[in-house]
C-alpha positions in Angstrom: -0.6 -44.8 46.6 -2.3 -41.7 47.9 -0.5 -39.6 45.3 -2.0 -41.7 42.5 -5.5 -41.3 44.0 -5.0 -37.5 43.9 -4.1 -37.3 40.1 -7.7 -37.4 38.8 -8.7 -34.6 40.9 -6.0 -32.2 40.0 -6.6 -29.1 37.8 -5.0 -29.0 34.3 -2.4 -26.7 35.5 -1.4 -28.9 38.3 -1.4 -32.0 36.0 1.0 -30.2 33.7 3.3 -29.3 36.6 3.5 -32.8 37.9 4.7 -34.0 34.5 8.1 -32.7 35.6 8.2 -35.3 38.4 9.7 -38.9 37.8 7.7 -42.0 38.6 9.4 -42.5 42.0 8.6 -38.9 43.1 5.0 -39.4 42.0 4.7 -42.3 44.5 5.4 -39.9 47.4 2.1 -38.1 48.4 3.9 -35.5 50.7 6.5 -34.9 48.0 3.8 -34.3 45.3 1.8 -32.1 47.7 4.9 -30.0 48.7 6.0 -29.7 45.0 2.5 -28.4 44.0 2.3 -26.0 46.9 5.6 -24.5 46.1 4.8 -24.3 42.3 1.6 -22.5 43.1 3.5 -20.2 45.6 1.2 -20.8 48.6 3.1 -19.1 51.4 2.1 -19.1 55.2 0.9 -15.7 54.8 -1.4 -16.7 51.9 -2.8 -19.6 54.0 -3.5 -17.2 56.8 -5.3 -14.7 54.5 -7.4 -17.5 53.1 -8.4 -18.5 56.7 -9.0 -14.9 57.8 -10.9 -13.8 54.8 -13.0 -17.0 54.2 -16.7 -16.4 53.9 -19.5 -18.9 53.3 -20.2 -19.2 49.6 -23.9 -19.0 48.7 -23.7 -22.5 47.1 -22.2 -24.3 50.1 -23.6 -25.7 53.3 -22.4 -24.6 56.7 -20.9 -28.1 57.2 -18.9 -27.7 54.0 -17.9 -24.1 55.0 -16.7 -25.5 58.4 -14.6 -28.1 56.7 -13.1 -25.6 54.4 -12.3 -23.4 57.4 -10.7 -26.4 59.2 -8.6 -27.2 56.1 -7.5 -23.6 55.7 -6.4 -23.4 59.3 -4.7 -26.8 59.0 -2.7 -25.7 56.0 -1.7 -22.5 57.8 -0.6 -24.3 61.0 1.4 -26.9 59.0 3.1 -24.2 56.9 4.2 -22.7 60.2 5.3 -26.1 61.5 3.1 -26.0 64.6 0.3 -28.4 63.7 0.7 -30.7 66.7 2.2 -28.5 69.4 -0.3 -26.4 71.4 2.4 -24.1 72.7 3.6 -23.2 69.3 -0.1 -22.7 68.0 -0.6 -20.4 71.1 2.5 -18.5 70.3 1.7 -18.2 66.6 -1.8 -16.8 67.4 -0.2 -14.1 69.7 2.5 -13.4 67.2 -0.1 -12.8 64.4 -2.2 -10.6 66.6 0.7 -8.6 67.8 1.9 -8.1 64.2 -1.6 -6.9 63.3 -1.3 -4.1 65.8 2.2 -2.9 64.8 2.7 0.4 63.0 3.2 -0.1 59.3 6.9 0.5 59.3 7.6 -1.8 62.3 5.3 -4.5 60.6 7.2 -4.4 57.3 10.5 -4.5 59.2 9.4 -7.6 61.2 8.1 -9.3 58.0 11.3 -8.6 56.1 13.3 -10.3 58.9 11.0 -13.2 59.2 11.1 -14.2 55.6 9.2 -17.5 55.3 9.7 -18.2 59.0 7.8 -16.6 62.0 9.1 -15.1 65.2 7.6 -15.7 68.7 6.0 -12.8 70.4 8.9 -11.7 72.5 11.1 -11.5 69.3 8.5 -9.5 67.4 8.2 -7.1 70.4 12.0 -6.6 70.5 12.1 -5.9 66.8 9.2 -3.5 66.9 10.7 -1.7 69.8 14.0 -1.5 68.1 12.4 -0.2 64.8 10.2 2.3 66.7 13.1 3.6 68.9 15.3 4.2 65.8 12.7 6.1 63.7 11.8 9.7 64.5 8.4 9.8 63.0 5.7 8.3 65.2 3.5 6.0 63.1 -0.1 5.4 63.9 -1.1 1.7 64.5 -2.0 -0.1 61.4 -5.7 -0.9 60.9 -6.5 -4.6 60.3 -9.6 -6.8 60.3 -10.2 -8.4 63.6 -13.0 -9.5 65.9 -12.4 -6.2 67.7 -13.5 -4.0 64.8 -15.2 -0.6 65.0 -18.3 0.1 63.0 -16.2 2.0 60.5 -14.2 -1.2 59.8 -11.0 -0.3 61.8 -9.5 -1.8 64.9 -10.3 0.4 67.8 -7.6 2.3 69.5 -8.7 0.8 72.8 -8.2 -2.7 71.5 -4.7 -2.0 70.2 -3.8 -0.3 73.4 -5.2 -3.4 75.4 -2.9 -5.7 73.4 0.2 -3.5 73.9 -0.5 -3.3 77.6 -0.9 -7.2 77.8 2.3 -7.5 75.8 4.2 -5.1 78.0 3.0 -7.0 81.1 4.0 -10.3 79.5 7.5 -9.0 78.7 8.0 -7.5 82.2 6.7 -10.6 84.0 4.2 -8.5 85.8 0.5 -9.5 86.1 -1.2 -12.2 84.2 -0.3 -12.6 80.5 -4.0 -12.5 79.5 -6.8 -10.7 81.3 
């Protein structure tokens, strides 16, 4: 029933895509949703980028913007299969932050192994350490947007160092995982 309610609100492109589905498939809301998302190639990485890069549009209220942010985050968490598990959400946020501080080569190496899945922080640390130890040229940390951004728009060296120290403490079991 929900899938039928959705039909009038779809774009022309989405309507043309669902013509491929049979009547039984059109009855399943989750099936229609998943089909459209796969056809539009919305990956977990795209959902995260939409959430991270969202800004309030001039023609929207803050209430509407907050709802859009919530939906973007919900789509991202569902795409990573951790919508209803706090520990998985916690691990995902740490994984994303850790990846944002990796050198470019290590970052691309981890992404290539993750594919459409995601690794927990410990696995990312292991892969990054393996990559770095097997490559002779020392790379500089990749600059990303973050709440810890210098005035020139790059992540401060101090902030990446702080995250690496926290990560090392977490792996070694020494000290609190977060300060």
